[in-house]
C-alpha positions as CSV (number, residue, x, y, z in Angstrom):
1,M,-53.1,19.0,147.0
2,N,-49.6,17.4,147.8
3,Q,-47.3,20.0,149.4
4,D,-44.2,19.8,151.4
5,K,-45.1,22.9,153.4
6,E,-47.8,23.2,156.1
7,I,-50.8,25.0,154.8
8,Y,-52.9,27.1,156.9
9,I,-56.3,28.7,156.1
10,F,-57.1,31.8,157.9
11,D,-60.7,32.2,158.9
12,T,-61.9,36.0,159.1
13,S,-61.7,35.8,162.9
14,A,-57.9,35.1,162.6
15,L,-57.6,38.1,160.3
16,L,-59.3,40.4,162.7
17,T,-57.4,38.9,165.7
18,Y,-54.3,39.9,164.0
19,I,-55.3,43.5,162.9
20,E,-57.2,44.2,166.3
21,D,-54.2,42.7,168.4
22,E,-56.6,40.5,170.2
23,E,-55.5,37.4,172.4
24,G,-53.8,35.0,169.8
25,A,-52.3,37.8,167.6
26,S,-49.0,36.6,168.5
27,D,-49.8,33.3,167.1
28,I,-50.9,34.7,163.9
29,E,-47.7,37.0,163.6
30,D,-45.7,33.8,164.2
31,L,-47.4,32.1,161.2
32,L,-47.0,35.1,159.1
33,K,-43.3,35.4,159.7
34,K,-42.9,31.6,158.8
35,A,-44.8,32.3,155.6
36,E,-42.5,35.2,154.7
37,M,-39.6,32.9,155.2
38,G,-41.4,30.4,152.8
39,N,-41.7,27.7,155.6
40,V,-45.5,27.5,155.4
41,E,-48.3,28.7,153.2
42,I,-51.3,30.7,154.2
43,Y,-54.5,31.2,152.4
44,I,-57.7,33.1,152.6
45,T,-60.8,33.0,150.6
46,F,-62.1,36.1,148.6
47,I,-65.0,36.2,151.0
48,S,-63.0,36.9,154.1
49,L,-61.9,40.3,152.5
50,T,-65.5,41.1,152.1
51,E,-66.1,40.1,155.8
52,V,-63.1,42.3,157.1
53,F,-64.3,45.1,154.9
54,Y,-68.1,45.1,155.8
55,I,-67.3,44.4,159.7
56,T,-64.9,47.4,159.7
57,L,-67.2,49.6,157.9
58,Q,-69.9,48.9,160.3
59,E,-67.8,49.3,163.4
60,R,-65.5,52.2,162.2
61,D,-65.6,53.8,158.5
62,E,-64.5,53.3,155.1
63,T,-61.1,54.7,155.4
64,E,-60.2,52.2,158.2
65,A,-62.0,49.3,156.1
66,L,-59.9,50.0,153.1
67,H,-56.7,50.3,155.0
68,R,-57.3,46.9,156.5
69,I,-57.9,45.3,153.1
70,N,-54.6,47.0,152.0
71,L,-52.8,45.6,155.0
72,I,-54.1,42.1,154.4
73,Q,-53.0,42.3,150.7
74,S,-49.7,43.3,151.8
75,L,-49.2,40.2,154.0
76,A,-47.6,36.9,153.0
77,I,-51.0,35.4,152.3
78,K,-52.5,33.9,149.2
79,L,-56.0,35.2,148.2
80,I,-58.2,32.4,146.6
81,E,-60.8,33.8,144.4
82,S,-64.2,31.8,143.7
83,Y,-64.1,28.9,141.1
84,E,-66.3,26.1,140.3
85,N,-65.0,23.0,142.6
86,L,-64.7,25.6,145.5
87,N,-68.2,26.7,145.0
88,L,-69.6,23.2,144.8
89,K,-67.6,22.2,147.9
90,A,-69.0,25.3,149.8
91,G,-72.4,24.6,148.8
92,K,-72.2,20.9,150.0
93,I,-70.7,22.0,153.3
94,K,-73.5,24.7,153.7
95,A,-76.3,22.1,153.1
96,A,-74.9,19.6,155.6
97,N,-74.0,22.2,158.4
98,R,-75.3,25.1,160.4
99,L,-72.6,27.4,158.9
100,S,-72.7,30.9,157.3
101,L,-71.9,30.9,153.7
102,A,-68.8,32.6,154.4
103,D,-67.6,29.9,156.7
104,S,-68.7,27.2,154.3
105,Y,-66.3,28.7,151.9
106,I,-63.4,28.9,154.3
107,A,-64.1,25.2,155.2
108,A,-64.2,24.1,151.7
109,L,-60.8,25.9,151.0
110,C,-59.6,24.0,153.9
111,H,-60.6,20.7,152.3
112,E,-59.4,21.7,148.9
113,Y,-56.0,22.6,150.1
114,E,-55.8,20.0,152.9
115,G,-55.0,23.0,155.2
116,K,-55.2,23.7,158.8
117,L,-57.9,26.1,159.8
118,V,-56.8,29.1,161.9
119,H,-59.7,30.5,163.7
120,K,-61.6,31.5,167.0
121,D,-65.1,30.8,165.8
122,P,-67.1,28.1,167.7
123,E,-69.4,27.9,164.6
124,F,-66.6,25.4,163.1
125,E,-67.0,22.9,166.0
126,G,-68.5,19.6,164.9
127,I,-68.7,20.3,161.2
128,S,-69.0,17.6,158.7
129,P,-66.5,16.7,157.0
130,A,-64.3,17.4,159.9
131,L,-61.4,19.9,159.7
132,T,-57.9,20.0,161.1
133,E,-58.0,23.0,163.2
134,Y,-55.6,25.6,165.1
135,R,-57.9,27.2,167.4
136,L,-57.2,30.6,168.8
137,P,-58.5,31.6,172.2
138,Y,-62.2,32.2,171.9
139,K,-63.6,35.6,172.7
140,T,-65.2,35.3,176.2
141,P,-68.7,37.3,176.6
142,A,-68.5,40.5,178.4
143,R,-69.3,39.9,182.2
144,F,-72.4,41.8,183.4
145,K,-70.8,44.4,185.8
146,G,-74.0,45.3,187.7
147,G,-74.1,42.1,189.6
148,L,-77.4,40.3,190.3
149,T,-80.1,41.9,192.1
150,S,-83.1,40.3,193.9
């Protein structure tokens, strides 16, 4: 794809970072503002909507899950549905790497649109073929509050 505008592909983790106002949310907000002004393009795969929905359904409820889907659909983001070439690329990436199927689709979309992956998912590190990345701050595991005992 030959574009004049920078292209960003949001992983599900980028969407959840924005929605849940996690560290890195201001970076996402800046990119969304640029997309609203027409300076950049932002894409997500169909599977990211599915992930946001089921994660929210597990952690909260269906009302909140549907609210989040509506919010995402209202943003300056283009949703890309499944199509044959994307499916084949995702399959090749999945076969060659230790990635979830969802992440394989997201990586395939990055290659298909020559976009920069926006994420906070260490699963993308070292995949082949390599991606151009915009890494948000990774979540750090919660520290054990009880201390060590002997």
